Each structure stands twice: as C-alpha cells, then as structure tokens.
N, C-alpha and C positions, 0 to 999 in steps of 0.2 A: 740682540741686546737684551739682557734680562728685564722683566718687567719689574724687578724692584733690584737697587744698585744697593750691592751689600754694605753692612755698618757691624762694626766691631767694636770691642773695649777700645778707649781711648787710651790706657795705661800711661795717664799723666800727660800724654802730648796736648799741647796747646792748640795746635792746629787741628780745625775740625772741618779744614775741606774736605777730608776722605771720610767724613762720618757715614755711617752705614744707614741710607734713609729706606724706609718700607713703606709700601703703600699695598693694601690687603682689599683694595677693592677690584670688582670686576673680575673675580678668580674663576678660573676654568679648571677643571678636572680632568688630567691628560692618563689616569690610570686605568688600566684595563679593567673592564666590568665584569663582575664574577656572576655567572649564571647559576640558578637553582635549578634550572631544568632545561631539558632536549627541548627541540624545538616542536617535537610534535606532541609530547606532554604541556609545553606551554599554551599550545593551540587547544588542546584540549581542556585546560582551566580556563581558557577563554570562552569557549564553546558551554562546558558547564554553567559557568557565571551566567550566558546567556540564556540557557534554558531554566535556570532560577529565576530570571525576570519574565520570561517568557509564558512559563506553565505554572508557577509557584506565584510570583508576584510580590510587589512591595506593598506594606501597608503605609500609604500617605494618610497622615491625619490631617493636613493642610486643603481644605474644599477649593482655595485659589489655585493651589498646585494641581488638584485633581482636574480641575477645570482645564488647565493647561495641558494636561495628558491627554484627556479626553479629546480636545479640538486638534491635536497633533496625531490621533488615530490609535493610542494605546485603548486598551479594554480597560473600564474603568465600573466597578461594583460598589454602589453608592452605600449598600448595606454593610458588606464587609470594611469598606475603604481600600480592597485591594486594587492595586494596579498592574495591569500585564502588559509589558513593553515588548512589542514585536522587534526581534533583531535587525530589522531594515530600518525601524526609526533610530537604533543604536548606532547603526554605521551612519547615517545621514548625519548624527550628532558628532559622531568623531571627525566626519570631513569638515564639518565648520567650525570646530573648535582649534584654536590656533595653537601650534604645537612649539612655538617661542614666541615671546612677547617682553616687554619691556615695561617694569613697575615702577612709576617716576617718582624721583625723590624732589623736595622743595627747587634744588639745584641741580643742573645736569650730572654733576660730579656723583650726585648721591644715587643716581638712577640703578637699578638692578634689574639685568637682563636674566631671563628664566628660559630655561628648556635647553636642550642642546647637552654641550660641556659646561654649560656656565654652573656656579654653586653659591648661593648665597646661605648665610647662616644668620639665624633667630635666635634670641635668647628664651629664657624661661616663660613659659606661658600659662597663664589661667589659675595660678596656686591660690589660693585664701590667706596662705600664710606667710611670713618672711622671718628670715633667722639671721643671726650674726653671733660671733664670739663673745659679745659685750652685753647681749639682752637675750638671746637664746631664742626660741620659736614664739610667736606672738601673732595675734592677727594683723593682717597687713593693713596699712593706712595709706593716703594720698601721698603724704610725706616719701613713704617707701616705694610707690609706684613711680612718683618722680624720681628717687633714686636710681632705679634698675633705668629708667628712659634717660638718664645722664651719663650712666655707665656704657649702656649700649650706644649712645652718641658719640662718647670719647673713645671707644676701641673701632678703627676701620674694619675689624675681621669682624663684626656684627654689620650685617646689610641692611637690614629692616628692624623697625619697632615691632614688638611683639605683644602676646596679650598680657605678658606681666604678671604683676601681682593684683590681688583685687582691694580697691581702696574700702575698707569695709566701715570706714568713717563717715563715709558719703552715703546717704539714701540712694539706693540703687534708681531712682526716677531722676536722680540730678548727677548720678556718677560719671555718664557719659559725656556730659560739658566738660568736667574739670580732668577727667582722662583724656580725652580727644585736645583738648587746650593744652595741656601738659607737652602732649606729642610735637604740637603743632610750634610751641614756644619754646621747648627744649631742645629739639632735634629738626635736622633736615631731612631725615631718612624719611621713606615710604612709611605710611601708619596702619596700624590694624585698629579695626573697628569690629566689636562685638555685633552678633545677629540677635538682638534681644527686642524685635517687633519692629515695623516699619517704622514706626513714629520717632524711635532714638535712633535709628538707621539715616532716618532722613535729617535728623538734628544736626548727626556726625558729617554726612554730606554736605550740609549747607555750611558748617563751619571749616571742612576741608577748602569749599570752591572760595570761601571768603579770605582764607590765610593763603592760597594759590593764586588769587585774583582770577578766576576761573568762572565764564558764566555754565549755563546746565549743559549745553551743547559742547563746549570744551571739554569739560569735566567728564562726559561720556566717552570722550574720543582720545582719553589720556587716562588710563588706570594708575592710580597714585594711590591706593589703600586696598586692603583685603580683609577678609574675615575667614575664619575656620568652621567650615559646616561638620557637625560630628553627626552620624545616624546613630539610631537607635537600634544597635545590633540586638536580636537579628531582624533583619528585612524591614526595619521601619523607618520613615521620616518623619518627627514630629512637625508641629505648627511651625514654631520659632526658626526651625532649620530650614524648612520649606521657603518661608516666606524670606528667609536670609539669601537663600540662592535666587528668586524672584527678584529681589532688591537690589543685589548688586548685579545681576545681569541687566535689567533695566537701565541701570546707572551705568554700565560697560567697566565695572569695577571687580577684582579677582576673587572669587571663591575659591577656597581650597578644601574639597570634599574629600572628608577625611572618616572613614568608618574605625571604629573602637573595637576590634575584633579579636578578643581574648580567648585563645583555643583552650577548649576545656570549661568554658563559663558562657559566653555570649558568642560561642563559634565553634565548630567541631571541635575536638581534641586534635584532629591529625592539622599540621601546618599548609598540607595543599589543601585541604577541605576548607581551613579558617581562610586562604587567600581566596578559594572560590567564592566563599561569601562577600569577603572584602570586596573585592572585584566587581560582585553583582551589584553590591549597595551604591558602590563608586558610581558605576555605570548609569545606575537610576538618577543620582543626581546630576551626573554631568548631561544626562539628556535632558532634565530639567531646565538647565541653564540653557542650553542651545534652543530649545523650542521656545524659550521667555526671548531670547535674542541671539540669532545665530552668528557664531563670531565671538561671544564674550569669552573672555578669556576665564581660565578654569584650570585647576591644578588637581591632578588626582592624588591623593594624600593616602598614606598607610599608617595604621599603628597597630600592627598586628604582632602580639607577643603570644609568651603562654602564663599560666597561672600557677602559684603554687597550690599543688593538688590537696596539700595538707590542711591549708587555710583557705584557699579561695583568694589570696593576694594575687594583684599584678605582678610577673616577675620580669625584668629588663637585663639587657647585656647579657642574655643567656645564649645558648646555641640555637636555639629554637628562633631567638629575636634576629639574629644574624640571617639565619637561612631564609627566614621571611622576608626580611629587608633585599636580599638577592632576589627573591622570586617577585616581590614588589617592584623592583626596577624593572626587570625582565618585562612584567607585565604592562607598566607605564610607557617603555619604549615601544611594546607592540602596537599599543594604540597611539601612539606617538603624541603624548601629552607631557608636559613638563610632571616631575615626581616631587611630592614633600614626604621626607622620612624623618626620623627622629635621634636624637643622641639621649638617651632615658637611663634611669637608673633607682632602684627600689631602696638605695641606703636613705638611713634616716639623718645624719649626719654626714660634712664634707670629711669622710675617710677614704681609708684605701678600696673598701669596696664601692665607694660612689667613683672612684679614680676607674678603676678595671672594669665596672659595667658600663660607665660613661664610654669609656674607649672602645670596647667591643661593640657598643651600641653604633658608634659613631663610625668606626670601621664599617661595619655591614652597612649603613649608609652610605659612606663615601665610595666603596668599590661595589656597591649596588648602583651607583650612579645617580644619587640622587640630586636635585636642583634647589630644593629649599629644604635644610637641615632646620627643625624647629626643635626648641629646648636646648638650643646647644649651650647654653651658658645660665647656671644658676640653679639649675633643676634638681629638688631633691625630693623623696619620700612618695615616690612615685606621682608626682606633680603636684602634692599637698602643700609644698613649701618652698619658697623661693630662698636659695642661701647667698649674701653676699659675697661669703668666702669662697665658695664654691663657683660663682660666677667668675672671678680673677683667676682660679686655677683651672677653669673649662678655657679662657681666653688663651692661657698658656698651650693649652692643647690645640685650638682652633687655630693660633699662628704658627704652631707647626705643622698642620695641617698646610696651610696657606705656602710654607716654604716648599714642603714635599712638592705641591703643585708645579712649582716653578722649574721650568726644564734645565737642566746643569748646561753651563756653557763648555763646549769639548773642543773649543778652537785651538789651533797647535801651541798657543802660548800657556794655556790650561792643561796641555798634557805635560808639561814641566820636564822636558826632555833634558834642558841644558840645566836645570835645577839639580837633576840627579845626577849629571855629569860633574856637576862643581862642588858637591859633597861626599867626602872622600868614604867609603865602608866603615860601619861602625859610628860614624859621627852623628849629627842632627842637621836638622834644617832650620831651626829658630834663628840664625843670624844670617842666611843667606839672603841674595839680591831680591830671588821671586818671593820668599815670604815676608822680606821687609816691605815691599811694594804694595803687599795684597793684605798683611794681618790685620789693618782697620777694618776691613771690610769682607773677612773670608767666611764669616761664620755667623749664624743664628744668635742675637745675644737673647738669653731669656728673659722674661718678665718676673718671675717667681722663683725658678730653681736657683739653689744655691751651690755654687760650684767650689768653694772654699774647702779647703782641708780641716779635719775635725779638730784640731788645736783651734785654728782662725774662727771656725763656726761655733766652739766654745766660748772664745772671746767675746763672741758678737752679741751672745745672749741665748746662744743654742735654741734658736727659734726653728720651728716646723713651718712647714711650706703652706700650712693652715693660717699660723700666726704671721706671716709674710704677707699671706692676700690681706687679711684683716688691715693691716697698715697700707697697703697700695690702695683698696677700695676708699678708704678715709682720705688719702691724700687726692685722689681723683676727684671726690666730692668737695673737698675744701676750696680746691682751686677751679672748680667748673666754671665756664662762663657763655652762659646760653649764645646760640648764633642770633645773629640782629635779624628783626623782622619789621618790616614797613608800618612806620606809625599808624598811618590812616587803617591798615588791615585789622592791626592790634586793637585799636579802639573800636572797630566795628565788630570785631570777633568778641568782646567785652561786654559791647551793647546787646548783642544776640542773646549771649548766654543770659545776663541780667534778664531780659524780656523773657527769653522761654520759662526761666527757673521761676519769674513772677507769675507766670502762667498755669505754674504747677508740674513743670518739667514733663517726661514721658515715661509714665511706667511700662515695664517690661510685659508682652504679651506671654 
C-alpha cells in the first residue's frame, strides 16, 4: 500500500470520497546514491582530513572549548590557540555520535527522523532581507519571520522550522524571544535556535521546556530543536560557534556542524581539496560535541561550492556544487552520521536561473543521500534574501521529489493487461473501465503549474508561475490558523518573555 493515496482533479464530480490525499511527512529516499569517489580515494580524503587536524590543527577561539579539548587529550597551544586532535580521539567521537535519531515536534505526528534513508526539508535560513512581487526587496521584520513560519507550518513537505529571515525590527538582545515564541505558537514542528551566546541559547531552551511541558532532564533526553554551527574556514572555530556546540551538546539538542568551504576562496580551488578541508573542520566540531557529552545528536553538514573567479561571488547549482554534494554524502556515510545538504541559488529574483540552480543543487543533495536539506524553499541571492514567491515555487519542486520517492505499485491490476486488451488499436484509454476507476487518484495535482492550453491561459490572465505563486502565499497566510497551545503554558511563556525583557534581554556574545 502506498504511503500516499492518490488524488486527482475532480472534473466537476461531486463525490469526493476518492479525492487524492497526500502526506509528505516521514519521507524516505529510495534513490541510488551517486558516488563522487572510489572507495580508496574516499578513504584518502578522510585520511588527509585527519592529517589536517592532527598535524596542522584547528584554531579554536573559545577558551571553554580549548579546555574541553585539552581534558580529552588533544594538544592545545594557548599562545597560537591551535588545537591538534589525534585520530584516535576522532574515532572515539564517531563511535559515540548517533547515526540516526528523532528530532521531536510538539506532537508525535511532527517528529522527524534523521539518518539512514530518511530525508527532511527545511526552508530558507538566515536571510537578512525578504522580497515579494508587491513590495520588492527590503529588510525583514518580525512579521516576515512569522509569515515564513506560517508557510512552513502549512506545507507538510517542510519538516522543520528554519533560521528563516532576520527580524531586523527587533533589537538583537530581544529578538530571540519573539522568534522562538513565534515558532512555538505558530508551529508544531521542531524549532531552530541561533547560537548567539549561552544566555540567548538558555533563554530559548527555557522557552522550549515551557511550551513542551518538559523539565531539564526530560528536555535533555528529547531532542526537539537544532542549531547550525558554521566554521570560519579555513581551519577556525569562533567563540559563539564553539559555545553553541557545547551548549547544545550539554542540553542533548542537535548541532548541525557546517563548514562554509567555497573552493578558490576559503578552501582549496580543487573540489577534493575543498572537501578535505570541509571534512576536517566538520570532524573537529563533531569531536567537540562528543567530548562535551558522548552520544549528543550531531549532523555532518556541508556547504561546499565554488566561486565566480571573476568577482569572488559564491556560485550555486554548478557542476562543482553537485559533485561536492555527492562527495559530502559519501563522507557522511563513511563516518555513519546524518548529512545536511542544501538547495541553493545565486539568482537575485525567482526567475529561470533560480529554478535551474535550485534543481541542480537539490538533485545533487538528493542523489548524494541528504538527510536534512536546508534552504529548500524561498532562498535567493546566495542566502541574502528570502522570497515568498520562490517559497511556493520550491514547494512545487519538493512535492515532486516526495512523489518520486513514493515506490510505484506494480501489482497485477496496475500492469493493466485487461485494459490494454479492452482498447482497440489506434483508440484511446480515456473512457475505459481501468481509467474511470483511477482517474481521480492517478496523478500528482500541481500546486503552481498551469496545464491549460494557450487560449485558456490567456483568458485566465496570462499569469506566469511567479504571479500564480504570489496569489498562493497570500491565500495561505490569509486563511492560516495557529495550532492550539495549552493556555497555562502560553501564559507562562508570556510571563517568561516579559520578565527577561524587563531584565534587559540577552546580548549576543
């Protein structure tokens, strides 16, 4: 039995008992993984990365992190701040890090399993700007952040909340209260929390515990939020990122360790060399998480691509991006950890470039075996802008991926021998019994695509896909209803925010 019962167009039929119902939660990717390297070259990349952190080391700016490394047996030079990590320490860390785990939502229906063949999609993350057809590009506000949260909650093909767009109308020492509260009040999916210092992280953790009704021990045993840790390539971990790894490991929450290795800029110009550096930096972060707390859930992240050597600007959706994704997926499987990839574009508007770069990036991640695909909806301009129209266009593509993942039913009835026998040569299958039994549930019904002919499309206003997407996101936001939350927990959450805000909030580190 298929995970999703098929739904089709109604064609004016009043009976909706056969309406195609879809559920894009709990997706698994059955597609064959594409390797970038032979097994011996894969091992050579891993070994070279180990040499990097053993012989060259990683500059660790956080004193607390250096102390953890020193206590675990790493070589720490307090003058240069270089930490050299023995491969035996790496091996021990990889043995304790879980290869699969569940990131819990507010309800069990919104839990997300990561690792193995499981795949989850995450929308735009970290953009300082928002754009739409009506108002163009502008600095993002809390309202924009909340709109992305609502859209992410609406579509079940988006599995986790995201770094979203920055609420720049809220001072940074108070921003985490409003953004975390918005995720908790508008969504039931696992939350994202920025690592901008222990004070802000602990505030967000406290809010999570209030909303979910968990004490500290229960919270530590139940991963329900995550952060993204970016290294400062080449070979550096800064203060807030190290502290984020420590804070999330101690709390039993998920850290996605993601080097940003752009070949030719912050990484060697060759993709294998860039992957060596990515792997070394990721391993250093993973080791820190495990020496802080063995068994802490952690994800191997990658964001390796090339740059435009004429301008130095990042490039995405390139052949190099896809090859790097294949390689990153292999490396993640080699160390038996869940892998975070991306679906990125450098396009400035939701145009043809945005679509083909997104699809090339997404296919690279999907065929590479990604478990968490970040920036999968609404990401523009190399991450500087979140687009509401592109969010909807990307959802169409993500739903298409989800349909592709669904195995075909090939039982005898589906092989349709009797239907073939019932139709005369040169005739058609529109009216045969086999078609009439299935036409309502046979095919994917698009969210954005318009399959009408040119004449009908012209009569309907000649709208482009981007214009249709504009109407879709507006309708969703207009009709959105927030999920219910326990009244007492909501009041406690409000009281917490008011108290902490009156105390001055939490400046970032």
